[in-house]
FIKOLZA-1660 file (N, C-alpha, C; in steps of 0.1 Angstrom, whole numbers, plus 5000, padded with zeros to 4 digits):
% residues 141
   i   px   py   pz ch aa at
   1 5258 7346 2441  A  X  N
   1 5258 7353 2453  A  X CA
   1 5267 7346 2463  A  X  C
   2 5276 7354 2469  A  X  N
   2 5284 7348 2479  A  X CA
   2 5281 7356 2492  A  X  C
   3 5280 7349 2503  A  X  N
   3 5277 7355 2516  A  X CA
   3 5290 7358 2524  A  X  C
   4 5301 7351 2521  A  X  N
   4 5314 7354 2527  A  X CA
   4 5324 7344 2521  A  X  C
   5 5336 7350 2519  A  X  N
   5 5347 7342 2513  A  X CA
   5 5360 7344 2520  A  X  C
   6 5367 7333 2522  A  X  N
   6 5381 7333 2527  A  X CA
   6 5389 7325 2516  A  X  C
   7 5401 7331 2513  A  X  N
   7 5410 7324 2504  A  X CA
   7 5424 7327 2506  A  X  C
   8 5432 7318 2501  A  X  N
   8 5447 7319 2501  A  X CA
   8 5451 7317 2487  A  X  C
   9 5461 7325 2482  A  X  N
   9 5466 7324 2469  A  X CA
   9 5481 7328 2470  A  X  C
  10 5489 7318 2472  A  X  N
  10 5503 7321 2476  A  X CA
  10 5513 7311 2472  A  X  C
  11 5526 7316 2471  A  X  N
  11 5537 7307 2468  A  X CA
  11 5539 7297 2480  A  X  C
  12 5544 7286 2477  A  X  N
  12 5546 7276 2488  A  X CA
  12 5558 7280 2496  A  X  C
  13 5557 7277 2509  A  X  N
  13 5568 7279 2518  A  X CA
  13 5578 7268 2518  A  X  C
  14 5575 7257 2511  A  X  N
  14 5583 7246 2510  A  X CA
  14 5580 7235 2520  A  X  C
  15 5577 7223 2516  A  X  N
  15 5575 7212 2524  A  X CA
  15 5575 7199 2516  A  X  C
  16 5574 7188 2523  A  X  N
  16 5574 7175 2516  A  X CA
  16 5566 7165 2524  A  X  C
  17 5562 7154 2518  A  X  N
  17 5555 7144 2525  A  X CA
  17 5557 7130 2519  A  X  C
  18 5558 7120 2527  A  X  N
  18 5558 7106 2522  A  X CA
  18 5545 7099 2528  A  X  C
  19 5537 7106 2534  A  X  N
  19 5525 7101 2541  A  X CA
  19 5514 7095 2532  A  X  C
  20 5509 7084 2535  A  X  N
  20 5497 7079 2528  A  X CA
  20 5484 7084 2534  A  X  C
  21 5485 7091 2545  A  X  N
  21 5474 7097 2552  A  X CA
  21 5475 7112 2550  A  X  C
  22 5464 7120 2550  A  X  N
  22 5465 7134 2549  A  X CA
  22 5474 7141 2559  A  X  C
  23 5482 7151 2555  A  X  N
  23 5489 7160 2564  A  X CA
  23 5487 7174 2559  A  X  C
  24 5488 7184 2568  A  X  N
  24 5486 7198 2564  A  X CA
  24 5498 7202 2555  A  X  C
  25 5495 7211 2545  A  X  N
  25 5505 7217 2537  A  X CA
  25 5510 7230 2544  A  X  C
  26 5523 7232 2544  A  X  N
  26 5528 7245 2551  A  X CA
  26 5522 7257 2543  A  X  C
  27 5518 7267 2551  A  X  N
  27 5513 7279 2545  A  X CA
  27 5500 7279 2538  A  X  C
  28 5492 7268 2541  A  X  N
  28 5479 7267 2534  A  X CA
  28 5467 7266 2544  A  X  C
  29 5467 7275 2553  A  X  N
  29 5456 7276 2563  A  X CA
  29 5449 7289 2563  A  X  C
  30 5436 7289 2567  A  X  N
  30 5429 7301 2567  A  X CA
  30 5417 7299 2577  A  X  C
  31 5411 7310 2581  A  X  N
  31 5399 7310 2589  A  X CA
  31 5387 7313 2580  A  X  C
  32 5376 7307 2584  A  X  N
  32 5363 7309 2576  A  X CA
  32 5352 7310 2586  A  X  C
  33 5343 7320 2584  A  X  N
  33 5331 7322 2592  A  X CA
  33 5319 7319 2583  A  X  C
  34 5311 7309 2588  A  X  N
  34 5299 7305 2581  A  X CA
  34 5288 7312 2589  A  X  C
  35 5280 7321 2583  A  X  N
  35 5271 7329 2591  A  X CA
  35 5257 7324 2592  A  X  C
  36 5253 7316 2583  A  X  N
  36 5239 7311 2582  A  X CA
  36 5239 7296 2585  A  X  C
  37 5229 7291 2593  A  X  N
  37 5228 7276 2595  A  X CA
  37 5222 7269 2583  A  X  C
  38 5216 7276 2573  A  X  N
  38 5210 7269 2562  A  X CA
  38 5218 7271 2549  A  X  C
  39 5229 7279 2549  A  X  N
  39 5237 7281 2537  A  X CA
  39 5246 7269 2534  A  X  C
  40 5252 7268 2522  A  X  N
  40 5261 7258 2518  A  X CA
  40 5275 7264 2518  A  X  C
  41 5285 7255 2517  A  X  N
  41 5299 7259 2517  A  X CA
  41 5306 7253 2504  A  X  C
  42 5311 7262 2496  A  X  N
  42 5318 7258 2484  A  X CA
  42 5333 7258 2487  A  X  C
  43 5340 7247 2483  A  X  N
  43 5354 7245 2485  A  X CA
  43 5361 7244 2472  A  X  C
  44 5373 7251 2470  A  X  N
  44 5380 7250 2458  A  X CA
  44 5395 7248 2462  A  X  C
  45 5402 7240 2454  A  X  N
  45 5417 7238 2457  A  X CA
  45 5424 7234 2445  A  X  C
  46 5436 7240 2443  A  X  N
  46 5445 7236 2432  A  X CA
  46 5459 7240 2438  A  X  C
  47 5469 7232 2435  A  X  N
  47 5483 7235 2439  A  X CA
  47 5492 7227 2430  A  X  C
  48 5505 7231 2431  A  X  N
  48 5515 7225 2423  A  X CA
  48 5525 7218 2433  A  X  C
  49 5532 7208 2427  A  X  N
  49 5541 7200 2435  A  X CA
  49 5550 7192 2426  A  X  C
  50 5559 7184 2431  A  X  N
  50 5567 7175 2423  A  X CA
  50 5571 7163 2431  A  X  C
  51 5573 7152 2424  A  X  N
  51 5577 7139 2430  A  X CA
  51 5592 7138 2429  A  X  C
  52 5599 7136 2440  A  X  N
  52 5614 7134 2439  A  X CA
  52 5617 7119 2440  A  X  C
  53 5608 7111 2446  A  X  N
  53 5611 7097 2448  A  X CA
  53 5597 7090 2445  A  X  C
  54 5597 7081 2435  A  X  N
  54 5585 7073 2433  A  X CA
  54 5575 7080 2425  A  X  C
  55 5570 7074 2414  A  X  N
  55 5559 7080 2406  A  X CA
  55 5546 7075 2412  A  X  C
  56 5535 7081 2408  A  X  N
  56 5522 7077 2413  A  X CA
  56 5513 7088 2416  A  X  C
  57 5502 7085 2424  A  X  N
  57 5491 7094 2426  A  X CA
  57 5494 7103 2439  A  X  C
  58 5491 7116 2437  A  X  N
  58 5491 7125 2449  A  X CA
  58 5476 7130 2450  A  X  C
  59 5471 7131 2462  A  X  N
  59 5457 7135 2465  A  X CA
  59 5458 7148 2473  A  X  C
  60 5449 7157 2469  A  X  N
  60 5448 7170 2477  A  X CA
  60 5434 7171 2483  A  X  C
  61 5433 7177 2495  A  X  N
  61 5421 7179 2501  A  X CA
  61 5420 7191 2510  A  X  C
  62 5409 7193 2516  A  X  N
  62 5407 7204 2526  A  X CA
  62 5401 7199 2539  A  X  C
  63 5407 7202 2550  A  X  N
  63 5401 7199 2563  A  X CA
  63 5394 7211 2569  A  X  C
  64 5382 7210 2573  A  X  N
  64 5375 7221 2580  A  X CA
  64 5373 7216 2595  A  X  C
  65 5376 7224 2604  A  X  N
  65 5375 7221 2618  A  X CA
  65 5368 7232 2625  A  X  C
  66 5357 7230 2632  A  X  N
  66 5350 7240 2639  A  X CA
  66 5357 7245 2651  A  X  C
  67 5357 7258 2654  A  X  N
  67 5364 7264 2665  A  X CA
  67 5356 7263 2678  A  X  C
  68 5362 7259 2689  A  X  N
  68 5356 7258 2702  A  X CA
  68 5350 7271 2706  A  X  C
  69 5338 7271 2712  A  X  N
  69 5331 7283 2716  A  X CA
  69 5322 7289 2705  A  X  C
  70 5321 7282 2694  A  X  N
  70 5312 7286 2683  A  X CA
  70 5302 7274 2680  A  X  C
  71 5291 7277 2674  A  X  N
  71 5282 7265 2670  A  X CA
  71 5288 7254 2662  A  X  C
  72 5300 7258 2656  A  X  N
  72 5307 7248 2647  A  X CA
  72 5316 7238 2655  A  X  C
  73 5318 7241 2668  A  X  N
  73 5326 7233 2677  A  X CA
  73 5323 7218 2675  A  X  C
  74 5333 7209 2674  A  X  N
  74 5330 7195 2673  A  X CA
  74 5329 7190 2659  A  X  C
  75 5327 7199 2649  A  X  N
  75 5326 7195 2635  A  X CA
  75 5340 7195 2629  A  X  C
  76 5343 7184 2622  A  X  N
  76 5356 7182 2615  A  X CA
  76 5354 7173 2604  A  X  C
  77 5360 7176 2592  A  X  N
  77 5358 7168 2580  A  X CA
  77 5370 7170 2571  A  X  C
  78 5376 7159 2566  A  X  N
  78 5385 7160 2555  A  X CA
  78 5378 7157 2542  A  X  C
  79 5380 7166 2532  A  X  N
  79 5373 7165 2519  A  X CA
  79 5383 7162 2508  A  X  C
  80 5382 7151 2501  A  X  N
  80 5390 7149 2489  A  X CA
  80 5386 7159 2478  A  X  C
  81 5396 7166 2473  A  X  N
  81 5393 7176 2463  A  X CA
  81 5399 7174 2449  A  X  C
  82 5411 7168 2448  A  X  N
  82 5418 7167 2435  A  X CA
  82 5429 7156 2436  A  X  C
  83 5433 7151 2425  A  X  N
  83 5444 7142 2425  A  X CA
  83 5452 7144 2412  A  X  C
  84 5464 7139 2413  A  X  N
  84 5473 7140 2401  A  X CA
  84 5482 7128 2401  A  X  C
  85 5485 7123 2389  A  X  N
  85 5494 7112 2387  A  X CA
  85 5507 7117 2382  A  X  C
  86 5518 7116 2390  A  X  N
  86 5531 7119 2385  A  X CA
  86 5537 7108 2377  A  X  C
  87 5541 7112 2364  A  X  N
  87 5547 7102 2355  A  X CA
  87 5561 7106 2352  A  X  C
  88 5567 7117 2359  A  X  N
  88 5580 7121 2357  A  X CA
  88 5585 7127 2370  A  X  C
  89 5598 7124 2374  A  X  N
  89 5604 7128 2386  A  X CA
  89 5609 7143 2384  A  X  C
  90 5608 7150 2395  A  X  N
  90 5614 7164 2396  A  X CA
  90 5608 7174 2386  A  X  C
  91 5596 7171 2382  A  X  N
  91 5589 7181 2373  A  X CA
  91 5578 7187 2381  A  X  C
  92 5577 7200 2381  A  X  N
  92 5566 7207 2388  A  X CA
  92 5553 7206 2380  A  X  C
  93 5543 7200 2386  A  X  N
  93 5530 7198 2379  A  X CA
  93 5519 7204 2388  A  X  C
  94 5508 7208 2382  A  X  N
  94 5497 7214 2389  A  X CA
  94 5485 7205 2388  A  X  C
  95 5478 7203 2400  A  X  N
  95 5467 7195 2401  A  X CA
  95 5455 7201 2393  A  X  C
  96 5446 7193 2388  A  X  N
  96 5434 7199 2383  A  X CA
  96 5426 7206 2394  A  X  C
  97 5419 7217 2390  A  X  N
  97 5411 7224 2400  A  X CA
  97 5401 7214 2406  A  X  C
  98 5400 7214 2419  A  X  N
  98 5390 7206 2426  A  X CA
  98 5379 7216 2432  A  X  C
  99 5367 7212 2431  A  X  N
  99 5356 7220 2436  A  X CA
  99 5345 7211 2441  A  X  C
 100 5339 7214 2453  A  X  N
 100 5328 7207 2458  A  X CA
 100 5319 7216 2467  A  X  C
 101 5307 7212 2469  A  X  N
 101 5298 7219 2478  A  X CA
 101 5294 7210 2490  A  X  C
 102 5296 7216 2502  A  X  N
 102 5292 7209 2514  A  X CA
 102 5278 7214 2519  A  X  C
 103 5269 7206 2523  A  X  N
 103 5257 7210 2529  A  X CA
 103 5256 7204 2543  A  X  C
 104 5248 7210 2551  A  X  N
 104 5245 7205 2565  A  X CA
 104 5256 7209 2575  A  X  C
 105 5265 7218 2572  A  X  N
 105 5275 7223 2581  A  X CA
 105 5268 7232 2591  A  X  C
 106 5272 7232 2604  A  X  N
 106 5267 7242 2613  A  X CA
 106 5273 7255 2610  A  X  C
 107 5266 7266 2614  A  X  N
 107 5272 7279 2612  A  X CA
 107 5283 7281 2623  A  X  C
 108 5292 7290 2621  A  X  N
 108 5302 7292 2631  A  X CA
 108 5316 7295 2625  A  X  C
 109 5326 7295 2633  A  X  N
 109 5340 7297 2628  A  X CA
 109 5348 7284 2626  A  X  C
 110 5355 7284 2615  A  X  N
 110 5362 7272 2611  A  X CA
 110 5377 7275 2609  A  X  C
 111 5386 7266 2611  A  X  N
 111 5400 7266 2607  A  X CA
 111 5400 7257 2595  A  X  C
 112 5406 7261 2584  A  X  N
 112 5407 7253 2572  A  X CA
 112 5421 7251 2568  A  X  C
 113 5425 7239 2564  A  X  N
 113 5438 7236 2559  A  X CA
 113 5438 7229 2546  A  X  C
 114 5447 7233 2537  A  X  N
 114 5449 7225 2525  A  X CA
 114 5458 7213 2529  A  X  C
 115 5454 7201 2524  A  X  N
 115 5461 7189 2529  A  X CA
 115 5465 7181 2517  A  X  C
 116 5474 7172 2519  A  X  N
 116 5479 7164 2508  A  X CA
 116 5484 7150 2513  A  X  C
 117 5485 7140 2504  A  X  N
 117 5490 7127 2507  A  X CA
 117 5494 7120 2495  A  X  C
 118 5502 7110 2497  A  X  N
 118 5506 7101 2486  A  X CA
 118 5496 7090 2484  A  X  C
 119 5494 7085 2472  A  X  N
 119 5486 7074 2469  A  X CA
 119 5494 7061 2469  A  X  C
 120 5507 7062 2469  A  X  N
 120 5516 7051 2468  A  X CA
 120 5529 7055 2474  A  X  C
 121 5538 7046 2476  A  X  N
 121 5551 7049 2483  A  X CA
 121 5559 7060 2474  A  X  C
 122 5566 7069 2481  A  X  N
 122 5574 7079 2475  A  X CA
 122 5574 7092 2482  A  X  C
 123 5580 7102 2477  A  X  N
 123 5581 7115 2483  A  X CA
 123 5576 7126 2473  A  X  C
 124 5567 7134 2478  A  X  N
 124 5563 7146 2470  A  X CA
 124 5567 7159 2477  A  X  C
 125 5569 7169 2470  A  X  N
 125 5575 7181 2475  A  X CA
 125 5568 7193 2469  A  X  C
 126 5569 7205 2477  A  X  N
 126 5566 7218 2472  A  X CA
 126 5577 7227 2476  A  X  C
 127 5581 7236 2467  A  X  N
 127 5592 7245 2470  A  X CA
 127 5587 7259 2466  A  X  C
 128 5597 7269 2466  A  X  N
 128 5593 7283 2462  A  X CA
 128 5588 7284 2448  A  X  C
 129 5589 7274 2440  A  X  N
 129 5584 7275 2426  A  X CA
 129 5570 7270 2425  A  X  C
 130 5564 7265 2436  A  X  N
 130 5551 7260 2437  A  X CA
 130 5541 7270 2443  A  X  C
 131 5528 7267 2441  A  X  N
 131 5517 7276 2444  A  X CA
 131 5506 7268 2450  A  X  C
 132 5498 7275 2459  A  X  N
 132 5485 7269 2463  A  X CA
 132 5474 7279 2462  A  X  C
 133 5463 7275 2457  A  X  N
 133 5451 7284 2457  A  X CA
 133 5439 7276 2463  A  X  C
 134 5434 7282 2474  A  X  N
 134 5423 7275 2481  A  X CA
 134 5413 7286 2485  A  X  C
 135 5400 7282 2482  A  X  N
 135 5389 7291 2486  A  X CA
 135 5379 7284 2493  A  X  C
 136 5374 7290 2504  A  X  N
 136 5362 7285 2512  A  X CA
 136 5352 7296 2512  A  X  C
 137 5340 7294 2506  A  X  N
 137 5330 7304 2506  A  X CA
 137 5316 7300 2509  A  X  C
 138 5309 7308 2516  A  X  N
 138 5295 7306 2519  A  X CA
 138 5286 7310 2508  A  X  C
 139 5277 7301 2504  A  X  N
 139 5268 7304 2493  A  X CA
 139 5254 7301 2497  A  X  C
 140 5244 7307 2491  A  X  N
 140 5230 7304 2495  A  X CA
 140 5227 7290 2491  A  X  C
 141 5218 7284 2499  A  X  N
 141 5214 7270 2496  A  X CA
 141 5203 7270 2485  A  X  C
% end
């Protein structure tokens, strides 16, 4: 049973990062409304990318931020969702599907972004050949 679902399933608009801290992925944002204060939130994320400089780990996550003027205001969390180890340069690879359930979130409206970071020095990229699939859904507790 799902109470409400928001998702994005789209080709990448192209971006890159060298950051060891999370940064938002271009074109990977959505709005989510959690209607019940006692429900849970299921997060899912998978995306493709490639390393152009330096091999190593890439980590994907989702940030949920409560919107001002709703009961969710002031709530913000980055959730680690998936990781991938690049062992070849300039080859498009897809992360394993990441899924988790959050409990204790206040009801209200959220802005959600797919995020990514490097686990070591280097550059990771997404171009028009890459894809992002992210789902945020309210489920019964």
